[in-house]
N, C-alpha and C positions, 0 to 999 in steps of 0.2 A: 154336755160339752161346753164349758164356759171359758176355758183358757187354753193357751198354747205356749210352748217353748219357741222363741223366735231367735235366740242366739245363745252362745255358750263360750266358755273358755276353761282351760284345764292346764295346770302346771304338771311337770313330772312329779311323781311320788318317790320318796326315798329320803336319804339324808341330804338335805339341801343346804350345802355350805353357803354362807354369805347372805342367806335369806333370813328374814324375821317374820313373825306372824303378820305384822303390819304390811310388809312388802308383798307377801303372798296375797293378802286380801286386796290390796290396791291393784296388783298386777291383773288378777282375774276379773275384778270389777271393770277395769278399764277395757280389757280385751273383749269381755262379753258384750258390753254396750257397743263396741265397734263392730263386732260380729253381727249383732242384731240390726245395726244401722239405726240405733236409737240414741238420741242426744241425752246427756245426763239431766238436762233441765226438764225433760219429759217424763222422768221417773216419778211415780207417785209414792212409792213405798220401797223400803229396803229391809230385807230380812237376812240376818247372819246366823248360820249354824256354826256354833263353836262350843265344844264340850268342855274344854279346859280341865276342870277338876284338879288343878295344880300344875298343869303343863306350862302355863304362862303366868308370869308375874303381873302382866297387864290383864286385868279383868275389865268388865264394862266395855266390851269390845265392839258393840254394834256401830258406834260412831266412827270407828276406824275406816269403814267403807267410804265415808265422806272424803277421805284423803285422796280418793281417785279423781275428784273434780270439784272445783269451787261451786259448780252448778248443782251439786248434791246437798249443799248447805240448806238446812231447815227442812229437808225431807224427813218423813217419818222413818225411824230406824229402830229395829228391835232385834235382840239376840234370843234365839230359842235353843233349847237343849233337851234331848231325850235319849241319852246314852249313845250307843253306836248308831242309832237311827236319827241322830241330830240333823244330818243333812236333809233327809227326807222330811223331817218335821218342818224345816225351814221352807222347803218347796211347797208343802201342803198349806202352810200358813199363808204363803203368797197366793195360792189358788183361792183360799177362803176370802182374802181381801178383794180379789177380782169378782168372785161369785157374789159377794155382798155389795158390789158396785162401789166399794170404798176406794178402789184403785183401778186404773186402766192398764198401767205398766208397773211391774214389780221386778226389782233386781234382787236376786237370791244368791248369796255367797256362802260357801262352806269352807272352813279352813281349820287346820290344826298344825302345830309344831310340837312334835313329841321327842325327837332324837336328842334334843339338848338337855333332856331330863335323865338323871342316872337310872340305871336299870331297875333296882329295887323300888325306887319311887314310882316308876312307870307302873309296876304291878300294883302298888298301893292305890294309885290314882284310878286305875281301871276297876279295881274292886269296889270303888265307891258306887259303881253301877250294879252291884249285887245287893241282896238283902243283908245288910251288914250285921244285923242282929244274929243271923244264923249262918251266914256264908263267908264272912270276912276272914275267918281263920283257916279256910281250906288251903292246903299247901299248893303252891304253884300259881296262885292268883286265878285269873279267868281261864288260863290253860288248865288249871286244876279243876275248875268247875266243869269245863267241857270234857276233861279227862274222866271225871266221874260219870258224866252223861254217856260218854262212849262206852265205859265199862258196863253200865247198866244196859245199854243197847245190846252189847255183845252177849250179856247174860241172858237177855230175853230172846234174841234172834240169832245168836251164834257169832263166831269170830268174823269181823268185817274188815280185817286188816288189808286184804286184797283190794276191797272196794275203796277204802280210804286212799290207798296208794294210787289207784287208778284215777281218782278224783284229783289228787295233787298233781299227778303227771299230766292229766288233761289240761288243767288250768295253767301249769307252767308252759306247756306247749303253746297254748293260746296266747300267753303273755309275751311270747317272742314277737308277735305282730303288733303289740301295743307300745307306741312310742312314749307313753306316759308311765309305763310299768316300772316298778322298783327292781324286779328281777326279770330280765329278758333272756332266759336260758331254759332250754328244754332239758329238764333234769332226768326224764325217763322214768319208766315204771320201776325198774330194778333199784335205782337209787332211792326212790320214794318208799319202796317196800322194805328195804333193808335197814335195820338199825346199825349205825356205824358212828365213828368218831365225828364225821361231818354231818351226820343225821341222827343225833342222839335222841333217846326217849325223853320227853318233856314232862308228861303227866299221864297217868293211867296208860292206855294203849297208844296215846298220841305221841308222835315223833315231831321233830322240828318241821319237817315238810308237811305236817298236818295243821300247822299254826300260821295264821296271817302275820303280817309284818308290822313292826313299829315304824311309823312313817311321818314325814312332813309332807304337806301338800295343800292345794286349794283348787276349787272348781267353782264356777258360777254359771247360772242360767238367767236369761231374761224372759219373764212371763208377760203375756199380753192377752187381753180379751180377744175373742175370735174375730170380731170386726176389725180391730186394730191389726191383729196378726196377718190377716189376709191382704192388708195393704203393704206389708213388709216383704222381705225377700224369701222367707221360709216360715213354715208354720207346722209344728208337731203338736197335735191336739191330744188332750187327756180324755181317753175314752172312759177311764175310771181312775179314781184316787180315793183309797180307803185306808183308814187307820183304826185299828182296834188295840186296846190295851188290856193286858192280862195281869193276874196277880204277880206281885214282885217276888214273894217267897217261893222257892222251888217246891217247898214242902206242901204247898196248897194245890198242886196240880201234877199231872203226869208229864214230866219234862221230855219224855220220848215222843210226845205228840206236839208238833208245832201247829197249833190249831188256829193261828191268826193268818195263815198263808194259804190262798187258793187261787190258782191261775189255770187258764185253759185256752185252747185254740190260738196259740201264739206262734210267731216266727222264731223267737228266741227269748231268753230270760237272762237278765243280770240279777244274780241272787247273792245272798249274804253268806259267803263261805268264810266266816271268821275262823272257823276250824272245819276240817273236811267232814267231820261227823255232822256238822250243821247242814252242809250241802246235801249229804246223804239223806237226812231226815226231811229236808225240804222237798226232795223228789216225791216223797210220800205225801207230804202236806199239799203239794200242788196237784195231786191226783195222777201223777205220771205213772206211778206203780202203786199197788196195794201196800198197806201197812206192813212193815217188816221186810219188804222186798226192794228197798232202795238200791241194794247192790246190783239188782238186775238192770237198772237204768243205765248204769255206767258200763257194766260187763257186756251188755248187748249193743253198746254204741249209741243209745238213744239220745245221750246228752253231748255227744261229740259235735264239733262245729259243722260237720257234714251230716249229722244225724237228724232225726225228725224234730227234735226240740233242742237246739244248741243251748247249753247252759254256760254262762260266763265266757262268751267269746273274747272278752277283754282280758281274760286271765283271772278275773275275780280279785277278791281281796288277797287271795293266796299269792298271786304273782304281782298284782298291781300295787299292793300295799293298802294300809288301812289307817290313814290319818282321820281320826274319829269324826270330827265335824264336817270333813270334806266328803266322806264316803258316799252318802246318799245323793248329794248334788252331782258327784262324779257319775254315779249310776245313771242319773237322768241325762247328763250331757252325753255320755257314751251311747245310750240308747237312741238319743236324737241323731247322733252321727250315723248310726246303723241305718235308721229309717230314711235319712237323706242320701244314703249310698256313699257317704264320705268317710267311712271308717277304715279305709286303706287295707292293710294286711289283716285287720280284725274282721273285715266285712263278711257278713252272713248273706248268702245268696237269697234273693227274693224276699228280703226283710220288709214286711208290711205292718206287722203288729208286734210291738215289743213290750215285754213285761219286766217289772222291777219289784224285787222284794228286799226290803231293808229292815233289819230288826235291831232293837236295842235290848241289851241284857240277854237273858236266856229266853228269847222269844216273848219278852214282856211288852215292848213297844213294837208293833207290827205295822209296817206301811207297805201298801201295794199301789203301784201306778201302772196303767196300761196306756201306751202312746201309739198314735198312728199319724202318718204324714197326711196333711190336707192341702199343702202347697209346697 
């Protein structure tokens, strides 16, 4: 235990008219420092999670964080990227700086502006996180990739359409309580289960309600070493922070096994439901149910907000939205809120140990954090 989250900030996710990438970054950086009670001059290092891949004409974005305060000038600032796990990559880099005693306080920001990009270009940008040599021509972009994974899973373990609809319905129900969520509407199981004009098939067995959202948004957390954190207003310590990287080509591994994710003995988990099939397989990877029995977890209510292990009480990427660079930082901020008992309508009862799983690509970049409140 070398570092803690001591403050955070979070914009709404969605189509944010009137915002720019820069304004989003500046907003959460300013608000997170204020929430932590940390002066900008006391920040030792800045890490920005920003995927980009063509979403922003402005690249080289790490220094945009300095726009939040003149006192951030000349602070070390770096941008990191690891596909959809970019935000967690930024958090973990901040932890490493503190563990190495190269920093005492680190400001971590995650941001993305996606909705100003035309639809076909969005798909092409996201496919840059696949193994382009073999996977770039898959129809439907990343939805097509996960559509193929879903079809393979169905072939191996039987039709899971009911389970996917239950996952989507659960997450949309949870999202109603999340003030930052892009969709705050309880769509219900029947809507999510039924293919319709409003819920068309997208790729393979996946319908629109099985796919996360194209979003703008930003989140930030302030990290501090434990001694410093205990002098501040709140401290959420990292019991664990692990990152494992797998082969990029899907052809080199069994993509129905998400082998980089393992969590246990937790109060709740914020997990990476970029597609409902991903959350289903994550139940198995976490050890919640045996391989091939992911459907049981949601059918038996194990992952409901009131169940033994609530999964995505925030509504997940499915309801909250998925601005790539912001997603992992958002997961850490929302987990911190839960552990502080300040999550409002998202709150899980007796939340004492929170888990986070954020993945990049088809479970290529795998980040796990476990947080607990120590102040």
